[in-house]
N, C-alpha and C positions, 0 to 999 in steps of 0.2 A: 504494500500500500504506500503510495506516495504521500509524504508529509509536507505540510506547507509552513511550518514554523510556528504554528499556533501554541504548541506546548512549551517550546523554548522561549516564546514571547512572555510567558508567565512562569518562568523557570522556577522561582522559589516555591511556588505552590505545588507544581507537579513533581518537583524533586522530593518534596515532603511526602507526597502520595507514593512515589516510587520507593522511598526508603521504608515507609510503613508496610508496603506490600512485600518487600524482600529483606526485611530487617534480620530475619533468622539466618540469612545466607552470608552475613558479614559479621565480623567480630565486634565492630563498633561503627559509629557514624563516619569516622575517618576512613575506614576501609571502604565504605560505600562511596565516599567522595573521591577516593583514589580511583575506584573503578569507573565512576562517571566521568572523571577528567580524562581517562584513557580513551574515551570515545571522541576521537579528535575531529571527526567529520560532523558538522552541525546537523545535517539531516538525519544522521544516525542517532544523535542525542535526542532529537525530536521524536524519532520512532520509538526509542527506548522509553521516553516519558509517556508517550501515547499508550504503548502496550501495557506498561506496569500500572498506570492509573486506571485503565479499563479493567485490568485484572483485579485491582483492589476493590472496585465498586461492584463489578459483575460477579466476582467469584470469591475472593478471599473473605470479604465481609458482605457478600451478596446473598445472604440467606433469604429463602422464599417465605414470606409471612402470610399466614392464612387467617382470615377474619370470619370464617364460617362458624356458625353456632354449633357447638358440640365437637368441634375439631380442636386439636392442639394447635397453638399459634405457630409452632415450627414442626414440620414433618420432614424428617431427614431425607427420605427418598425423593420428595418433591424438590427440596433444595439441591440434592445431588444431581438430579436429572437436568435442571437448568444450569448448574455449574459445569457439567460435562459439555453441554451444548455451547456454552460461552467459551470454555477452554479451547475447543476445537475451532471456533470462529476466530479466536485470537491467533491461534497457530496458522490458520489459513490466511489471515490478514498479513502475515509476514512476507508473503509473495508480492513482488511488484507487478506481476502480470494480472491484468484484468481478465475475469472469467470469460471464456468463449464456449458456446456449445459446439458439438461436433460439426454441425452443418456450417456454422460461421467459420470454423477453422478450415474446413475443406474448401469453402468458397474463396478463401484468400490464397490458396495454393496455386502454383503455376498450372494453368489449364492444359497446356500442351503435354506436360509430363505426368499429370495426375489422372486425367480423364481420357477415355472412359476407364472405369475401374473394371478390370477384366473378369474377376472371379471373387468368390468368398474369401479365400486366403489373402488376397491383396487388400480387400476391405478390412479384414482382421488386422493386418499389419499396420494399416493407416490408423485404425482405432487404437492400437497399442502405442503408436507414436503420439497420437493425440493425448492419451492418458498420461504418458511420460512427461508431456509438456504442460498440460492444463488440467489434468484430472485432479479432483479434490484431494485424493489420498496422497498424492505426490508430496505436497508440502508437509503433511503430517508424518509420513515415513521419514523424510529428511530431518525433521525436527527431532524425532526419537533416535535416529541414527547418530546425531551429534552428541548424545549422552555418553558419559564415560563407560568403558566396557563393563566395569563392575555393576553399575546401575542397570545396564542393558541385561546382564545375566540375571540380576535379581528380579527384574520385571518379567523375564521369560519364565522364571520359576514361580511367579505369583499367580500364573494361570496354568491349569493343566486340563487336558482333554483325555478322558479315559485313563487318568493317572499319569500321563506323560506331559512334561512342561512344553510350552510352545517353543518351536525350534529356532525362532529368530525374532529380532526386534521388529522386523517388518510385520510379522504375524501379530505381535502385540499391538502395534499401531492400528492394524486392520481390525482387530478385535474391539479395541476401544472406540474406533471410529464407527463400527457397526452399532455399538450401544448408542452413540450419539445419533446416528441416522434413524434407528428404530424409534427413538423418542421424537425426533424432528418430523418424521414422515408418517409414523404409525401411532404416535402418542403412547408408545410402550415405555413405561417408567424405568429408570435405571435403578434396579434393585440390588445389583451385584457389588456395590461399593460402600457397604455399611461397615460397621465395626466388628463383624463376625464373618467367618468363612461362609461363602455363598455357593450353593449348588444350583445349577441350571442345566437345561438340555439344549443341545444343538443337533437337531435331527434325532438320531438314536444314540448320540454320544453324551456322556456326562461331563460337564464343565465345572471345575472348581476354581473359585476366585478368592484369592487371599490378598486383596488390595483395597484399602480403605480410601475414602475420598481425601482424607488428610494426606495420606501417602502419595496419592496422585498429584495433589497440589505441590508437594515437595519435588516430585519429578518435574512438574511444569516449571517451577522456579529454577531448578537446576538446569533445565533445558534452555530457559530464557538466557541465563548467564552464559551457557555454552554457545548459544547462537550468537550473542553479541561479542563474545571473546574470539570465536573462531571465524565467524563470517560477518562480523560487525562492519568491516570496511568493504570487503569484496562482495559486490552484488552478484557476481557469478556463483560464488560459494553459497550465498544466501538463497539462491534460486535453484541450487542443486545441479548446475550445469557441469558436465564432465570437462576435464582438461583434455583438449584435443587440438589438432592443427586447424580444424575448421572453427572459426570464431562465430559466436552467436550472441546477438544483443540480449542481455538479461531482462530487458523490459518487454520487448515486443516479439522476440524470437527471430528477428531478421538474420539471415545467414550471409556473411560477407564472402564474396566470391573471389576477391583478390588475394594478395599475400597477407596472411595474418589479419591484423586489425585495420588494414587499408580501408579508409572511408569512414571509420568510426566517428571521427571528429565532426564531419559534416552531418552524418546521420544523427548523432546525438543532439547536436545543436538545433537541428530542424525538427526533431521528433520529441525529445525528452528533456529539454532544458528546464521544463517546469518541475521535473522530478528532482534534479540536482544540476548545478553547473557542470559543464563538461570536464573542467580541470579537476573538480572534486571527485567526479566519477572515475576518471582515469587514475588519479593518485590513490583511490581506494582499492583498486584491483590488487589481488595478491600476486606474488611473483609468478606462480605457476600459470594463472589465467592470463596474465599480461604478456608472457613470453610466447 
């Protein structure tokens, strides 16, 4: 998501929100200030303040209050359902690319080389390419993949199917995203993230979940810091673009046909100057993506 400086414009207020949201991740205020000062690019600071303040209000201190007669004022599985929905919205918002549906994405491709689509396998390959670029789960998998190896392993063992832990962090991200989607699209409440072991069924298989909502929030906070530490400057890293000879714009997906990044300056200034000044973008790239 492109930021416009509205959060850094009121920096003292939003820094206070950010520290309140992530206080447990730092030894003291000075540790937080040191981390914040390390975000040398202004647009990245703005993004950090946006994300953490939204997290504070929507999730960390965003319990769902009920005013129905005969109901408890706070029902944990109602709050948990909305918190999971908000968490994944925040993760997806870390991508600079605006969502496109499959038809829009196809319509922007080169007609001569794309159409007609000869058969089902060709269509399937295009769909996989689309999902790798714009699919909702792409950003979520990349976010969880940035976690330290120990945390990834612990998450895999927090879920088991027929007694076997999930084999990869990708499967963990997909499992959690599925909980989010079932609530968003089918109004199926998230019951698996309470303070006790939860048993559920996936088809004919037994799923055991040993992850509380508080533990998931710790994972999110750790992931936020990992994201800004490892990909805070490089927009190619932040959008999960592979390191390759073919250079791809991290904002719109334009593929540069010349040598390396030839033409990126003119392209950026004409298309994406509102996201960040070209010099700021270029200096933000990591060594591997720039070379």
